[in-house]
MARLO-51546 format. One record per residue: residue in three letters; x, y, z of N, C-alpha, C in turn. Coordinates in pm, whole numbers, plus 50000, padded with zeros to 5 digits. Each point is the difference from the previous one (the first is absolute). Example, Ala and Ser with C-alpha at 12.3 -4.5 7.8 and 13.67 -1.06 7.14 Angstrom:
# residues 2
ALA513194943150780499115011950000500905012050000/SER499655010549928500825011950006499235010950073/
***
This chain:
# residues 573
MET272512597534065500245014150057501615001349963/ARG500794991050059501384998449962500475002049882/ALA499484992549906500244999049844499825012449949/LEU498875006050032499605013549920500995011450064/ALA500135000750108501075008950041501274998249963/ALA500664988949996501274997349944500205002949875/SER498975002149910499964998649853499925015149988/GLY500075013350097500085009149975498415007549998/THR498884992050028498795005550010499775007350105/GLU499165013549979499755004850162498774995150044/VAL500144994250138499114989050039499185011750137/LEU498894997150000499165008850109499664986650076/VAL500094998150156499714988550061498955005950096/PRO498734998950017499125002050088499924989050095/VAL499964999950137500334991250104499125003550124/ARG499594990250069499365005250092500584999450122/ASN501134992050040500524998850098501475005449971/ARG500515011550064501115009249945501174994650065/GLU499874990250112501554996250039500314988349891/LYS498774993149932500554988449893500365006349875/ARG499395014949980500475002449862501235006950004/GLU500465006950111501375005050006500924986450027/ARG499714990050015500884989550001500384993349870/ALA498794998749918499884997549858500705011449916/ALA499935010350021500485010749940501634998750000/ALA500394997750128501615000250043500554986449927/GLY499214992149985500404984049970500325003549821/ILE499185004149951499895004849827501155009450012/ARG500245009250045500975010349996501574993850031/SER499994989350063501234993750047500304992649873/SER499454994049915500144991549862500125010049897/ALA499105011049996499745008449886500295013550041/PRO501255006750029500095010550070499405013649902/GLU499954998349888499425008949924498495000249972/ALA499514989450093498274997149956499535013850061/ARG498925003249919499155013750038498704995250064/ILE499824999050117498874994650086499065013950065/ALA498914999550003499585007550087498584995550048/LEU499865001450119499024994350110498845010150040/ALA498764991450025498945006550030499294992150107/ASP498815007850036499234991650121498614995449913/LEU499804985750010498844997349958499474986050102/ASP498795000750031499164987550056499014996649916/LEU500294987649939498914995749920498694995350090/ALA500344997950148498684995850075499375011550028/ARG500645014849973498935010750043499475006849879/LEU499025000049964499585006349864500185016750034/ASP499995005550111500445014350006501315003749951/SER501184989950040501265000549958500214997549851/VAL499214991449938500194995249872499435013749915/ARG499005006650041499465011549928501255011149985/ALA500385003050146500925008150028501304998949895/PHE500424990849969501074996049934499635001049862/ALA498794995449949499725000449869499605015649948/GLY500055009450096499335011549981501385011149976/GLY501224990650072501015008950010500845004149888/PRO500785009250006500805002949847500894989949956/HIS500024995849924500964992649942500415000549851/GLU501444997749994500304998549839499474989649933/PRO499835000949867499544991549928500524986250004/VAL498984991150009500584984950037499874989949864/GLY501314993949974500214993249871499354985450051/LEU500184992250120499594990650030499474997350170/LEU498764994549992499724999950133499634983750046/VAL500634998350100499714983950029499485000750116/LEU498984990249989498774997750104500364985850097/ASN501485001750086500414989750063499974995350113/ALA499415010750090499805000650153499114989150041/GLY500064991250136499064991150040500234995550124/VAL499054995550069500364995350124499044986450010/VAL500774988050104499204988050006499565002950145/THR501075000850080499434998050154499265010750043/ALA499105001150125499285009850040500875010850035/GLY499195013050038500785011449997500324999950148/GLU500315013550036500455003150165499144996850079/HIS500594991950100499334993550117498544989549957/GLY500484994249886499284989549947498605004049932/ALA500015013849971498725003349928500044995049863/SER499064996149951499534995049878499165008049927/THR499275011550056499125009949941500695013650001/THR500035007249899500545013449992499025010150056/ALA500335009050003499195011750041498835004549935/ASP500414998849877498855001749890498824990850015/GLY500304987450071498924990949997500374988249893/PHE501174999849964500344989249902500904987950065/ASP499854988249904500834991750058501755008349979/LEU500854994450083501355008049974500614995249869/ALA500114988049984500754994349891499095005849826/MET498764999550050499235004149855500375015049976/GLN499665005950098500365017950015501494999149931/THR501014995950066501375004450010500354994649832/ASN499514989849973500364991749865499545003349874/PHE498375003450009499335001949908499355013549993/LEU499245004450104499185012249999500705011350032/GLY501035001050073501075007350008500655005849855/HIS500334992049914500865000949906498825006849861/ALA498974991250022498555008849921500185009950018/GLU499855005650124499485012350036501335010349953/LEU501154996850040501225004749926500005001649837/VAL499764992949925499944998649889498805011949937/LEU498794998750066498965006849963500525017050041/GLY500295001650119500555015450023501345003249911/MET500564993749939501245005649931499534995749823/LEU498534996449967499974996149884500065009649882/PRO499475012950029500305010649904501625000149951/ARG500785002650109501425003849973500744986949902/LEU499464988350079500714988649927499684998149859/ARG498535004549966499794998849873500785013449944/GLU500225010250037500865010649909501444990349984/ALA500614997550106501284997849998499914985349912/GLY499184992749975499854987549929500844989450075/THR499684999450111500744990850113499464987049995/ARG501244991949994499714985850033499514993750115/VAL498734996850024499834991750159500124988549977/VAL500634991950105500404986250031499424998250115/VAL498964986249986499264997450115500504987750044/GLN500534998150107500524985150023499004990650092/SER499664990549936499324991150094500794988750050/SER499314988050043500844988350041499424988049974/LEU500804988650005499304985849996499204997550109/ALA500035009450084499304998150130498594998649954/ALA499605009849893498514996649958499324988849969/ALA500994990849982499184989249965499664990650094/PHE500075000050120499934996250131498765005750070/GLY499135010149966499015008350080498845003549903/ARG498965005650041499095006749932499185009250048/ILE499305008749944499385012550071498504996050006/PRO499734997950150498354998750030499365014949998/GLY499024998849991498695009149998499725003250138/ARG500764999450080499695007950129501645008050055/ARG499655003950141501195007450050501034993249969/LEU501085009049946501454990549986500724996550110/ALA499775006650140500774998950150499374990150053/SER499084990149949499104990150087501294987350021/GLY499854995750080500874988150059500445000550137/ALA500294987050064500055000950151501535002750048/ASP501144995649910501155000850033500645013649944/ALA500765008050033500345011149974501494997449886/ALA500694991250018500994995749882499194993449895/ALA498904991550012499714993949889498915011049927/ARG499615009850058499205008949953501075009849913/SER501035003550036501025006949926500424993149882/LEU500084986650005500574991549904499084998649874/ARG498794999350048498845000349886499595014649969/GLY500445009650053499855013949921501144998449932/TYR500974998950034501505000749871499444992549897/ARG499504987850000499604991249882498945008549922/ARG498945008450078498945004049933500535013649931/SER500815007150065500675010249935500545000249882/LYS500634986750001500654996049853499364994249888/ILE499004996550061498844995049885499445013849946/ALA499545009250083499625010949930501025009949903/LEU501124998850026501155005249911499754988949883/ALA500024990650005500024992949881498695000649893/ARG499194999850091498785000749937499675016449918/THR500645007350080499975016349960500685000149850/ARG500974993449974500844997949877499214993749894/ALA499524988350090499124989649899498805008749929/VAL499215005850081499135010849928500405008149872/ARG500885006050039500595013749897500484990949892/ARG500824986150029499954990649843498854998749952/LEU499054996750066498924992849958499335011849921/ARG499645011450040499515009649906500815002949899/ARG501165002850017500865003049861499784990049889/SER500084985350043499964987549907498504998849956/GLY499025010750024498714997849969499034988750048/GLY500594991350087499274989550051500674988350015/GLY501154999949917500464986249964500844993850133/PRO500364989049997500964991850095500985009450067/VAL500074998250156500935008650046500624991350122/ARG501395000249992500804992750100500995008350074/LEU500694996350118500635009350018501224989650067/GLY501415003649960500934989550031501195010650082/VAL500974992650038501115007350092500935005349888/ARG500455013050053500525006849926501795005550086/ARG501054995249907501385004250080500115007649901/ALA500135016050044500865011449938501115004650083/ASP500485007549871501505007150073499475014250012/PRO499885006350153499215010750016500905014149942/ARG501084995949965500745012049951499655002249853/ARG499084992749942499595000949848498495003850016/LEU499645012349965498605006150009499134988749897/ASN500524996449892498834993849913501094986549976/PRO499724990650096500834988149963499034990649936/ARG500404986749937499554990349945500304987050098/PRO499045002450107499974990250116500064985849959/THR500234989650079499884987850001498914996250068/ARG499144992949910498554998250054500154982750064/GLY498944999850107500074985750027498924992650037/ARG499694991250083498724992450032499685003850117/LEU498645001650040499775001150103500114984750104/ASP499995001450121500234987850055498724994450006/SER500334985949939498744988349977498885003150105/ARG500315002050136498855002850076499125010549967/ALA500885011249950499085010349975499154998749848/ARG500624989349906499274997949912498984990850012/ALA500124990350084498704994150067499265004950053/GLU500125011550076498885005950058499295009349875/GLU500635005449911499525008449872498974988149926/ASN500374991049988499244989149923498744998350096/ARG500024999050127498944994650080498905013249989/SER500775012750040499205011150008499505003849842/GLY500614996349913499295004049849500465013349960/THR501455005250058500565009449967500595003849894/ARG500514988849932501154998449922499394999749864/GLY500605009849924499594997649845498765002649942/ARG499474990549963498555000849939498935000650094/GLY500455005550131498955000150120500054985550054/SER498874992749985499464989250074500214986249879/GLU500425004649881500034991149888501274992150004/MET500004988049971501254992149984500634999049873/ALA501164998849947500674998149892498964987749932/ARG500025001549853499314988049941501324995049886/ALA499604988749962500764993749932499494985849914/VAL500494996549855499594993249937500664983450044/ARG499154992750031500494984250021499034989849924/PHE500874992949980499554986049980500104987450079/SER498834989050034500714991850080499934984849937/GLU499695002549854500404985349932500265003749866/PHE500674989549960500175003749826498974999349931/GLY499915007649892498895002149928499955012149899/GLY498655003549968499935010549913499915014250070/VAL499425011849918499895011750067498894995650133/GLU499084992649974498994997150113500454996750143/THR501604994349975500615001050168500445012250043/LEU499925011249952500585011350070499005009350054/GLU500235003850103499305006650089500565013550058/VAL499635008950055500265010950070499714999750144/VAL501024999550098499784999450144500465012350083/GLU499724998350112500855009750095501064991150057/VAL501105008850018501274992350062500555011450094/PRO500694995150108500735010650088501025007749925/ASP499825014150064501095007849921501334994950019/PRO500795001849906501404996649980500715006350106/GLN501284997050023500995008250121501084995749924/PRO500815014149994500925000349922501364992250085/GLY500854992649911500794991250058501265008849967/GLU501394995550015501045005350027500425005149834/GLY500165011549956500465006549886498634998749911/GLU498625001850035498644997149932499365015650035/ALA499255002349894499115011950001498364990350007/ILE499115007850055498584998449950499145003949930/VAL500164996449873499365008549872498424998249990/GLU499345011450003498454998949951499984998449876/VAL499484990149918500234996249857498935008349964/VAL500075006649876499075006049913499884993649877/ALA500824991949938499894994549881500924988650014/THR499564989349915500724988350010499754991449866/GLY500864996349914499834995349872499994985550009/LEU499154994549910499904981949999500994995849896/ASN500284988150032500884993849889499684986649970/PRO500404991949913499264988349949500584987350087/VAL501095005350067500784988950101499264996950091/GLU499115010250054498994998450105499014989349990/MET499605000449847498874992250020500464981449987/SER501595000549924500584987350008500054995850153/ILE500365008850087500414996850146498614990850044/ARG499115009750004498615000050068499094985949925/SER500564996349876499344988949945500714988050051/GLY501065002050077500834983850035500744993949864/ALA500255009949906500464992449876501474993950043/HIS500575009250107501844995750021500175000050142/PRO499464993150073499914998750145501715001550063/SER500474993549939501384996950044500945009449948/ARG499595010449908500855010849965499725013150046/TRP498544999750044499475009050074499224999250119/PRO500474992850096499204994750133499125010650059/VAL499014996550021499115007950101499214994650114/GLU500005006050106499615000850111498575006750025/PHE499174990750032498435007549983499725003650154/PRO499435011650020499375006049898501175009549959/ALA499975004349836501145001949917499715015449987/ALA501065009549977499805012849928500135000049853/GLN499725012549935500425003649897500775012549938/GLY500534999249895500685014749972501355002850003/ARG500845006449941501325003049988500165016250004/ASP499195003149892500165015349965499515011050078/LEU500245011750029499105008350085500395016149978/ALA499375007350021500135015250064499305006950095/GLY500645004650089499085004650113500535012650045/ILE499645002350137500715011650084500374993950136/VAL501295001150008500384997250154499245004950130/ARG499814990450055499055005750150500694997650111/GLU501184991749987500854998050129501104994049961/VAL501234998950100501364996549951500614992550144/ALA500914990049984500524994950104501115011050043/ASP500514996550126500825010150063501354998549937/ASP500054993449897501594999949949499985005249848/VAL498925005149959499845005749870500085013850009/ASP500855004449901500005015249969499905003249854/ARG499844989949924499735005649826498595005349991/PHE498764994950089498685003649946499635008050142/GLU498905006950003499175003050099498665001450017/PRO499124999550053498695000049985499475011049903/GLY499234995549903499445010749910500924999249863/ASP500894992249993500604997349882499264989949902/GLU500055008649852499594990049902501034990949942/VAL499644986050000500874990649961499424987749920/LEU501064995449914499524987349943501024989449996/GLY499434986249989500764989550034499724988649974/TRP500354991950098499394984449985500314993550129/VAL499164987650014500424988550130499884988649915/ASP499984990250108500294987449910498624995549977/ARG499215001650091498494996949999499215008250101/GLY498665000849939499385009850112499505015249972/ALA500485003949863499925015149968498325002949991/GLN499314990949981498645003149972499405000850160/ALA500385011950058499235001350123500035015450029/THR499295002650085499855016750039501395004350089/LEU500614994750051501215001150094501214985349984/VAL501195004849947500794992149985501355002050080/ALA500514990750060501365002350040500954997249880/VAL501035010249970500984997249902501245003450006/PRO501204992649981501395001250043500105016949896/VAL500525006250083500425014549921500954996449897/GLY500754990549971501254996449906498914997649873/GLN498794997150038499074997449871499105011849970/LEU500215012650050499185010749956501005011149920/VAL499065010649926500865005949955499125013449989/PRO500095014050011499285009250009499065001849851/LYS498755002150018499284999449881499775016349943/PRO500595003449895499955010949917498745005650000/LYS499725011750018498705007449994499364996349886/GLU500755004349850499844997149900499134984549952/LEU500304988950089499584988249975498624996450066/PRO498844998949925498694995850030500314988850116/TRP498934998250086500034990850100499834984149933/GLU499235001449911499704987649932501144991949943/VAL500905009449937500864994949951501434998450089/ALA500035008250092501204998550122499494987350050/GLY498834995050012499474987350061500154985149903/SER500715004549904499934988549881501745000549958/VAL500695008950062501394997749918500924985250056/TYR500004999250104501094990350056500214988449899/VAL498964989649998500334985349930499985004849849/ALA499415008849939499995000749857501105008249966/GLY500295010850076501135008349977501624995649982/THR500124993250161501194996350018500194986849933/THR498854989449956500584990149917500385002649837/ALA499035012849959500605003049872501015005450007/TRP500555009250106501645004250005500774989450001/ALA499924988050060500814987950016499914997249877/ALA498934996849939500134993449827500895010249932/ILE499705012450032501205006249882501115001550024/ASP500194997750165501505000850033500694987449977/THR499264987049968500794987149982500164998749835/ALA498875005449922500274996449856500925014749959/ALA499865010450036500575008349986499845004849825/PRO499095002449941499525002449876500525015049947/GLY500375004549890500695012149961499525001649868/PRO500675010149923499755003249875500354986849902/GLY499224998649920500244989349903499564986650022/ASP499494998850135499344988650044498395001549983/THR499534984749976498514999350000499634991350086/VAL499125005250101499584989250112498264998649967/VAL499934988850082498224996449972499564999650168/VAL498735007650002499554996350147498594997149988/THR499884987850062498534997050008499065005350085/ALA498844998150010499085009250108500295014850017/ALA500585005249915500375012549965498855010550054/ALA498984997850030499075008850058499715000150152/GLY500884991450033499494995250155501195011650064/GLY500064999950137500745008350055501534997949993/VAL500354988050010501534994949972500425002649855/GLY499104995049918500445001149841499875012349959/CYS499175010250075500005013649913501175010650051/LEU500484994250115501075007350065501484996549946/THR500214987249961500894993249973500215006249837/ALA499015000349925500015003849854500365012650012/GLN499515011650076500415012450027501655002150021/LEU500254993350083501304999050024501184997149911/ALA499224989249918501114997149867499815009049907/LEU498985008549991500055009049889500815010550053/GLU499815005350136500875009650039501664995450002/ARG500134987949991501584997649965500095001549855/GLY499024998049918500355003949884499784984749885/ALA499744989250079499304991349910498975001949933/ARG499904989749880498454998249972499264989150082/VAL499134999349997498764993750077498744995249920/ILE499944985950015498744993849945499104994950096/GLY498885006250051499254993850099498724991349965/THR499764992450088498824989749958498635004650119/SER499014996249951499065004650081498564991949958/ALA498885004350056498724996049908499595010649899/GLU499444993749932499485009049848499665016950062/GLU499444999050092499045012450050500975013550083/ARG500974993350004500785009450071501825003849914/LEU499754997449878500865000149916500575016949977/ASP498725006449971500095014149987500605007450152/PHE499744994250071500545005750135501564997450010/LEU500514991749945501384997649997500675007449902/GLN499075002149879500705007449898500375011650037/GLN499165008150108500115013650057501475004450052/PHE500484986350052501554999650051500914999249915/GLY499594997749904501144997849864500214983750036/ILE499214993350039500144984149986499444995849882/GLU500994990149935499284994849874499304989850029/ALA498664999849998499174990650083499514985349909/LEU500104990650064499404988949919498974992450077/ALA498904994449956498794992950088500724985750026/TYR499154996650094500374984850061499484991349892/GLY500434987049985499314991749901501024990949932/SER499354997149895501214986549942500925008549932/ASP501034989549952500965007249909500725012050074/LEU500025002650103500475010750076501644999749969/GLU500234987350005501555000449975500645002749879/ARG499034999849894500305001949879499625015949989/ARG499295006150043499525013649965501135008950082/ILE500574992950114501065009950038501304999049928/ARG500204987749928501065001649881499785006849902/ASP498945002549963499835010549868500175012250046/LEU499655002450120500065015150048501465002350043/ALA500734992050048501474998049998500874990449973/PRO500345002749859500894989349919501354998650037/GLY500545012250064501144999050068500174993750127/GLY499144995050084500044992250078499555007150129/VAL499714992750103499495008150140501264997450103/SER500215010050070501314999950086499564996550141/ALA498615004150047499694992650127498435000750011/PHE499404989450067498484997950018499725001550120/PHE498895005850035499645002450136498524994149996/ASP499614985250068499114995049991499225003650143/PHE499165008549987499095004550121498694993750006/LEU499744991649894498484990649998500234990550026/GLY501254990849986500344989450037499864988249872/GLY500384991150000500014987949907500695004749876/GLN500765007449967500385007849881501574997449972/ALA500314991850107501494996049989500764994549847/ASP499274991249950499894991949880500215010949916/ILE498995006249964500205009949884501005010450025/ALA500445003450102501385005850051501284993449912/LEU500014985850053501154992849988499884999149810/GLY498544996049964500054996949859500575014049928/LEU500115010650073500225011849912501625000750018/GLY500694992050075501275000850007500415007850120/VAL499285004250091500665007850109500404991050100/PRO501035003950011501224991550130499004996150145/PRO499864989250030499404999750151500325010050104/ALA500845005650007500595010250092499285010749997/ARG499635003249843499315015549949498384995950001/VAL499624988850035498465000950006499774999850139/LEU499175008250038499485002450143498454999250043/THR499864994450135498674995950011499585003550155/ILE498945005550002499644999550165498864987550042/THR499614993049909499004989250024500244988149949/ASP501104996349923500014988149925501294992850109/TRP499804994550072500714992250078500414988049928/ASP499234994249956500424985249911501145002949907/ALA499805010049914500955006549891501175002050065/VAL500015005350123501245005850097501084983450010/GLU498984989950025500584986850067500664993149855/GLU499115001449913500244990549911500905005749887/HIS499935014749952501015006049895500755009850049/GLY499935004050115501105005850084499675016149953/VAL498795004949968499605013749992500495007350135/THR499755010749997500255010750099498785000850084/LYS500164998550128498665003650085500525014350041/LEU498595008150025500105013650030499575000250121/TYR500305009150116499575002450088499675016450059/ALA498985005450071500025012850035501345006950063/GLY500445009849980501305008150017499935003050143/ASP500735010350043500245007650127499765012550030/ARG500315007650069499775014550012500595006649930/ILE501144997349947500685008849900499395001849869/ALA499434987549962499434997849895498455008249999/LEU499335000650114498785003250016500325013949988/GLU501125009250089500145012549968499965006649860/ARG500884991549906500295001449904498875000049869/VAL499054990450037498835002549910499185006750045/THR499945004050157498985009850065500295013849915/ALA501175004650012500755010349932499425002249836/ARG500024990749961499505001749859498545002149978/LEU499344992650098498454999749957499675015050063/ALA500675004550107499625014850045500335007049891/ALA501184999649933500315011449883499384997749864/HIS499204990550022498964994649881500984994649878/ARG500994993350022500954993749948499414987249924/LEU499224996650115499574984349997498355003950019/GLN499084991349963498694998650046499234988750016/LEU499524997950140499614987450059498345000749946/PRO499574994649931498065002049958499534992350133/ILE498965006550023499314992350101498424995649962/ALA499784988049969498764995949938498475003350098/ASP500324999350119498925002350100500265002650116/VAL499275003250116500295003750130498674994050079/PHE500374992550104498914994650076499855003250147/PRO499095003850054500125000950162500354984150047/LEU500405000750116500694985750085498904992550001/ASP498995004150056498664989349981499684992449893/ARG500285007149877499884991749895500964991649939/VAL501044996250075501264993649984499634986949906/GLN498934993850008499394987449918499965007549837/ASP499315010450002499655004649852501425004949937/ALA500815004450096501405003849943500534990249971/TYR500014988950033500784987749968499474993349834/ARG498505001950026499214997349864500485006949915/ALA500015011649984500435009949896501644992349968/LEU500745001250107501604995649930499604986049955/GLU499334992350054500134987449914499444999149854/LYS498955009649964499535002849861501195006449916/ARG500815005550076500985008149912499505007349883/SER498755005950037499415007749872500315016749966/ALA500855001950096500575013349989501144999150050/ALA500935013549884501315001650048500545006150106/GLY501004994750078500535009650115499394988650146/LYS500605008650107499984992650127498355004050038/ILE499264989150102499134998850050500655007050161/VAL499395010550045500345004950134498854997150107/LEU500295000050132499034998750122500405010950049/GLY499095011150013499785012350078499505000850133/MET500975000550094499084999850150499255009950004/ASP499955012950022499305011249977499625005149840/LEU498894995149935500045003849886499695015049963/VAL500935007249910499665013249984500235001749831/ASP499815008549974500075007449861501564997249944/TYR500574987949961501284999249955500355008949867/PRO500805008049997500315007749910500614989749855/GLY500654988650049500484991149915501505005749913/GLN500264994949869501185006749948499865012449916/ARG498815001249972499535011649917500735014750036/VAL501565000749977500555012650032500545008949908/GLN500395011050025500895009549930501254993849957/GLY500215003049887501714998249960500715007350085/VAL501504994150053500675007450077501585002349906/ASP500615007050021501105002949927501234991350109/ILE501024989149936500614994550058501654999649919/LYS500985003250092501385008449938500694981049964/GLU500745003949908500594988349917501184998650114/GLN500265007350056501424996750105499564997350120/ASP498544996050037499514995450127500494983849992/ALA501114999450114500454986450015499004987650039/THR499125005050079499084992050064499304994349917/LEU499535007749902498864994549907500814997249852/GLY501094999949985500234995149879500095012049877/THR500354990849883499785008849874498754998049905/LEU499595014849972498774997749939500114994449870/THR498824992949970500044991149866498735005849921/PRO499754995449879498665008449923498464992850078/HIS500314989850083499034995950088499365009450089/GLU501105008550063499195010950100499325007449959/ARG500025002949852499355012849928498524998950005/LEU499644985850034498584996650012499285008450099/ARG498965004049962499165010950126499074986850078/SER500085000250109499554992450097498434997249976/GLU499345010249952498794999949963499914988149895/GLU500785001049915499824993449877500244983350041/ALA501124996750151500364987349975499344995350141/VAL498405001950013499554997150101498124999649947/PRO499454989550023498714999249973499145009950035/ALA499035007549939499055012550041499484995350116/ALA499484988850048499114998250085500455001550157/ILE501695001749997500905001550125499805015350026/GLY499585003350123500105013150086498755009449931/ASP499124991049944498565012749981499174998450069/GLY500164992350114499074999650119499224989650000/SER500004990949864498954989949975500094989550135/VAL501044993750029500414991950094499095003950127/ARG500485010350061499215004650116498434998849966/ARG499585006049884498494999749984499464987249990/ARG500574990549955499334987549972499894992750130/HIS501215000050076499784996350129498985006550093/ARG499625011249975499155009950073498604993349959/GLU499964998749891498704995649942499414986150041/GLU501154991949989499804988050051499754996750145/ARG500485007250090499954999750129498545006250020/GLU499515011249947498695003849993498904989849997/ARG500424992249859498934992849954499954986150143/ASP501214997350027499954987150094499195007750139/GLU499995010250038499485005750116498675000549968/GLU499665003249901498395001549940499444987350027/SER500544991349932499414985449999499834992950128/GLU500595005950100500244994150156498845006850066/ARG499255010749946499185008150059498604991550019/
***
């Protein structure tokens, strides 16, 4: 109230106790002499008083703050109002509800913002299905009533959000807002840990009584070691957000970790989690976070554990998801996109350069090739025979794997190769045989070549790289092809598809499988002076429909998974 009055806002203060309201008004005017304050009578513990105030003459209201409340018993120790309700419940909740209902037509006409304030005391009580004023001790009754009234306030807000979300998870946090701003972007916070524990016990959080689910493996081995298990809902630590994952891309390194091929390089503690890439919806944030709020769509990464329905993510590892970016693409950007960005940033190819990209039909390879083309370089890409047409649609000069690859590259590039990106592994000898300096031979898999020949090891990049790649994808300057999408419960099948590498592009897990639109999008105009996206090259003139396999985005993935589920269900009957 002080802040609003001091800002020059006209404030109407309805108060039950006239003596207290006069003292409060005098205190405000002493610090803000120009404050415009009007006083009115309102006793929330009497419904006749509430109705009289609601029906009285009022100027249009821009902001209605429902803040009044009592904790202790009323006059002479009474804990029941004249209307027959628990004092705290009527004052804190029922009176406010009656006030808003009485003023509702005028509030709607004026476009009033209504702020309902609850309390963390809601964490310590529950609403029973009996008379609210029960109990032996008056003070205890009033404290319980206060807690119950705050639960009612919080749940009213939760129901509104639930209806607006169409049935999705709803969580409430702490809001710290400047009351002088009518449309603040407040800092969200965590509920008290005991409140969270109570929600988990009562099954009122998020997905009802369901727990979060996550992919785990408890021993080294193949895909048969993977299982989807229920896990406790994560809690946001300092600087973290809880993200409900919509899509998460698979990466070959996860197979190496799970196989136990390099336990010293990638130590594992069982039961182990999997996955780095993710895209989803923010459901909760820590109290020190103001970059995101619940409901924001984001993409990013974690070190391990992205293959889960709920994940705690440091907000420094999240960026906003552009609305133009399909979920399955957004959930696959980080590893492939930032590694490709690091590759191009390190080798710095440009006009007049010829570069070789192995495994060019994979996520990292495809993006690296496109970024090199964007910089004006000539790109030779290697892949399996059946994917050569796919590469050529991007403007890549495609060569199939096989014997005499070094000779065939020489024939295509008699002037020499400037940089060699080995995303397949085991190709460093070919690169060195072509005369490429070790520092410009870059790999993501061949650790032996790094140690023996001094070639450059690539790693995934940071948030800045992620933002730049994401901007290009959203503007259709780059294409990240999606080979297939699997539901979480079919994670084993998803990795089998990744092992076969039978299709170009990324394999993705979708937490709630939907009709993914893929990257079959309309072309967009991009201004050459756009500093974020760089300079246009002939490569950008490719239509996205021409650069993406026709199977993506036509609904076939969704139909196939649905048909397979129906067959499985039929066989179980």
